C-alpha positions in Angstrom: 2.7 8.9 -1.5 3.9 11.4 -3.9 2.0 14.6 -5.0 0.2 14.3 -8.1 -2.5 15.1 -10.0 -2.9 12.1 -11.5 -3.3 10.0 -9.0 -6.2 7.6 -8.9 -7.2 6.7 -5.4 -7.5 10.4 -3.0 -7.0 10.1 0.1 -9.9 13.0 0.9 -12.4 10.8 0.1 -14.9 9.0 2.1 -14.4 5.6 0.9 -10.8 5.8 1.8 -11.1 5.3 5.0 -12.4 2.0 4.3 -10.3 1.2 1.6 -7.2 1.7 4.9 -9.1 -0.2 7.0 -9.7 -3.1 4.8 -5.5 -3.1 4.2 -5.2 -2.8 7.4 -7.0 -6.2 7.6 -5.6 -8.1 4.7 -1.6 -6.9 5.5 -0.9 -6.1 8.5 -0.5 -9.7 10.1 1.8 -9.8 7.1 3.7 -6.7 7.7 4.1 -6.6 11.9 5.4 -10.5 10.9 8.1 -9.2 9.3 8.8 -6.2 11.6 9.1 -8.5 14.7 11.9 -10.7 13.1 14.0 -7.5 12.7 13.7 -7.4 16.7 12.1 -4.1 17.0 11.8 -2.9 20.2 12.1 0.1 22.8 14.3 3.2 21.9 13.6 2.3 17.8 14.1 4.9 15.0 11.5 4.3 12.4 10.0 6.3 9.4 6.6 5.0 8.4 6.3 6.3 4.2 3.1 7.0 2.9 1.5 5.9 6.0 -2.4 6.1 4.8 -4.2 4.5 7.8 -3.3 4.6 11.5 -2.7 0.7 11.8 1.2 0.9 11.1 1.8 4.3 12.7 0.1 3.3 16.1 1.7 -0.6 16.5 5.3 0.6 15.9 4.5 3.4 18.0 3.7 1.1 20.8 7.0 -1.2 19.9 9.2 1.5 20.1 8.2 2.9 23.7 8.2 6.6 24.8 11.4 6.5 24.3 11.7 6.2 20.3 10.2 7.5 17.5 8.0 7.2 14.6 8.1 9.7 12.1 4.5 9.5 9.8 5.1 11.2 6.7 2.5 11.6 3.4 1.2 14.1 0.6 -2.2 13.6 2.8 -2.2 13.7 6.5 -5.7 14.1 6.9 -5.8 11.1 8.7 -3.2 11.7 11.3 -5.3 13.6 14.1 -5.7 10.1 15.7 -2.3 9.2 15.4 -0.4 12.8 16.4 0.9 12.0 20.0 4.0 10.8 21.2 6.2 9.2 20.1 4.6 10.2 16.7 5.8 13.1 14.3 3.0 13.8 11.5 4.9 15.2 8.8 3.7 16.5 5.2 6.2 14.9 2.7 6.8 13.7 -0.9 9.0 10.6 -0.9 9.9 10.9 -4.5 10.5 14.3 -4.8 11.9 15.3 -1.3 15.6 15.0 0.7 14.4 11.6 3.4 12.2 12.6 6.5 15.3 12.6 8.6 18.2 10.5 9.5 19.9 7.7 10.9 16.3 5.6 11.4 16.6 1.8 12.4 13.2 1.1 10.3 12.2 2.5 6.9 8.8 0.8 6.1 6.6 1.5 2.9 3.4 -0.6 2.6 1.3 0.0 -1.3 3.5 3.4 -1.6 6.2 3.0 -4.6 3.8 1.7 -7.2 2.6 4.8 -7.5 4.9 7.4 -7.0 6.2 8.5 -10.3 9.9 8.9 -9.0 10.1 5.1 -7.5 14.4 5.2 -8.1 14.6 8.5 -6.1 12.0 7.5 -3.5 13.6 4.1 -3.0 17.4 6.3 -2.5 15.9 8.4 -0.1 14.8 5.5 2.2 17.9 4.0 1.8 19.9 7.1 2.6 18.1 7.4 5.8 18.6 4.6 7.5 21.8 4.2 9.9 24.1 1.2 9.4 22.6 -1.7 9.8 18.7 -0.6 9.5 16.3 -2.3 7.9 14.4 -1.1 5.2 10.8 -3.1 4.4 9.1 -2.5 1.0 6.1 -4.0 0.7 4.2 -3.7 -3.0 0.9 -4.9 -4.9 2.3 -6.9 -8.4 -1.4 -6.8 -10.5 0.4 -8.0 -13.4 1.1 -10.5 -11.7 -2.4 -11.9 -10.9 -4.4 -9.8 -12.5 -7.9 -11.1 -11.9 -10.6 -10.3 -9.1 -12.2 -13.5 -9.8 -9.5 -16.4 -10.6 -12.5 -18.4 -10.8 -14.5 -17.2 -13.3 -16.9 -19.7 -13.8 -20.1 -17.1 -14.3 -21.2 -13.7 -15.4 -20.8 -11.9 -12.2 -17.3 -13.2 -12.0 -16.6 -12.2 -15.7 -18.0 -8.6 -14.6 -15.9 -8.2 -11.9 -12.8 -9.1 -13.9 -13.9 -6.5 -16.9 -14.1 -3.8 -14.0 -10.8 -4.8 -12.5 -9.2 -4.5 -15.8 -10.5 -1.4 -16.0 -8.9 -0.3 -12.6 -5.8 -1.6 -13.9 -5.6 0.7 -17.1 -7.1 3.5 -15.4 -3.8 2.7 -12.7 -1.5 2.1 -15.4 -2.2 5.1 -17.0 -1.5 7.1 -14.1 1.8 6.2 -13.9 1.9 3.0 -11.8 4.1 0.1 -12.4 1.3 -3.0 -12.6 4.5 -5.1 -12.2 7.3 -3.2 -9.3 6.0 -6.0 -6.8 8.8 -8.7 -8.6 11.3 -6.1 -8.7 11.6 -5.2 -5.3 14.5 -8.0 -4.7 16.8 -6.8 -7.0 15.7 -3.0 -6.6 17.0 -3.7 -2.9 20.0 -5.3 -4.1 21.3 -2.6 -6.6 20.4 -0.7 -3.8 23.4 -1.3 -1.7 21.1 -3.6 0.8 22.6 -7.1 1.9 20.6 -10.0 3.6 18.1 -9.0 1.0 14.8 -11.1 1.0 11.5 -11.2 -0.1 8.2 -13.4 0.3 4.2 -12.8 -1.0 0.8 -13.0 0.5 -1.8 -13.5 -1.7 -5.4 -13.5 0.0 -7.9 -15.4 -2.5 -11.6 -14.7 -0.7 -12.3 -13.0 2.4 -14.9 -10.3 4.5 -11.7 -7.7 3.7 -11.2 -8.6 0.3 -14.7 -7.9 -0.3 -15.0 -4.5 2.1 -11.7 -3.1 -0.1 -13.4 -3.7 -3.3 -16.9 -2.0 -2.9 -15.1 0.6 -1.7 -12.7 1.0 -4.3 -15.2 0.4 -7.0 -17.0 3.4 -5.4 -14.4 5.8 -5.3 -13.3 5.4 -9.0 -16.9 5.3 -9.8 -16.6 8.2 -12.3 -13.5 7.6 -13.7 -14.6 4.4 -14.5 -17.8 5.6 -16.4 -16.1 8.2 -17.9 -13.8 6.4 -20.0 -16.6 4.4 -20.6 -14.7 0.8 -19.1 -18.4 0.7 -17.1 -22.0 1.6 -17.5 -23.7 3.0 -13.7 -26.5 0.1 -14.8 -22.8 -2.3 -14.8 -21.3 -0.5 -11.2 -24.7 -1.2 -9.2 -25.0 -5.0 -10.9 -21.3 -5.7 -9.6 -21.5 -3.6 -6.2 -24.9 -6.0 -5.7 -23.1 -9.1 -6.6 -20.2 -8.6 -3.9 -22.6 -7.7 -0.8 -24.2 -11.0 -1.4 -20.9 -12.4 -0.5 -21.3 -15.0 -3.4 -18.3 -15.1 -4.7 -14.8 -15.3 -4.0 -12.6 -11.9 -4.5 -9.0 -12.1 -4.6 -6.6 -9.5 -4.3 -2.9 -8.7 -6.6 -0.3 -10.6 -4.1 1.7 -8.5 -2.3 5.3 -8.7 -2.2 7.2 -8.1 1.1 11.4 -7.6 0.5 13.5 -6.4 2.4 17.2 -5.6 3.6 20.0 -4.1 5.8 22.0 -1.4 4.9 
């Protein structure tokens, strides 16, 4: 992430770890599939931007082996203890405000990061600059405006409440500078940054245990902001959390768009 007092989802909160676990369950298979296609192997040099949780960092470390290097950066590295051993290097770094965290990388990857970064253009330039000639950039970001509902099948009051709270969450994100339609822009932005062989796809979970876990952790994490902004009452939030816990609703996420290219 980038250093900003406006960031809605603080990595230091208890719920952040639960969100990281849910993201791993939802999106790691997609991320790993793309990186495998690039031919990652022993000796690769990788930069994981805005690493958040440790699942991607640990997977990269196994792939590159002792002769490789994984630089994992974030503005808050309190999550890092479990991954801070060779070939992993943990570094506090603001991708939207500082020079790249190195150069000559075979792979630079960011997942669910740039949508929150105020200076996304600078961050993307930094990531491209860090690649070696022929190196790969993989950027994966949500596009909440493309699919704004938590419950696409809004057939009852429980789903209506869920979608009202999701609308409020999106409003809070936008007020803090998040670009809610950023994901769809990625292929164009990668081409404009000079990358070649640009491709993209999208993954859209419609219902799963991980979707429910992510929703529960997110709502608990932003509860105070929802109430303070007049978006929901404590009673609304308690009712919604109980509905989620019941397992009776189909909860979706925003599509995650993965875009990649070669320098």
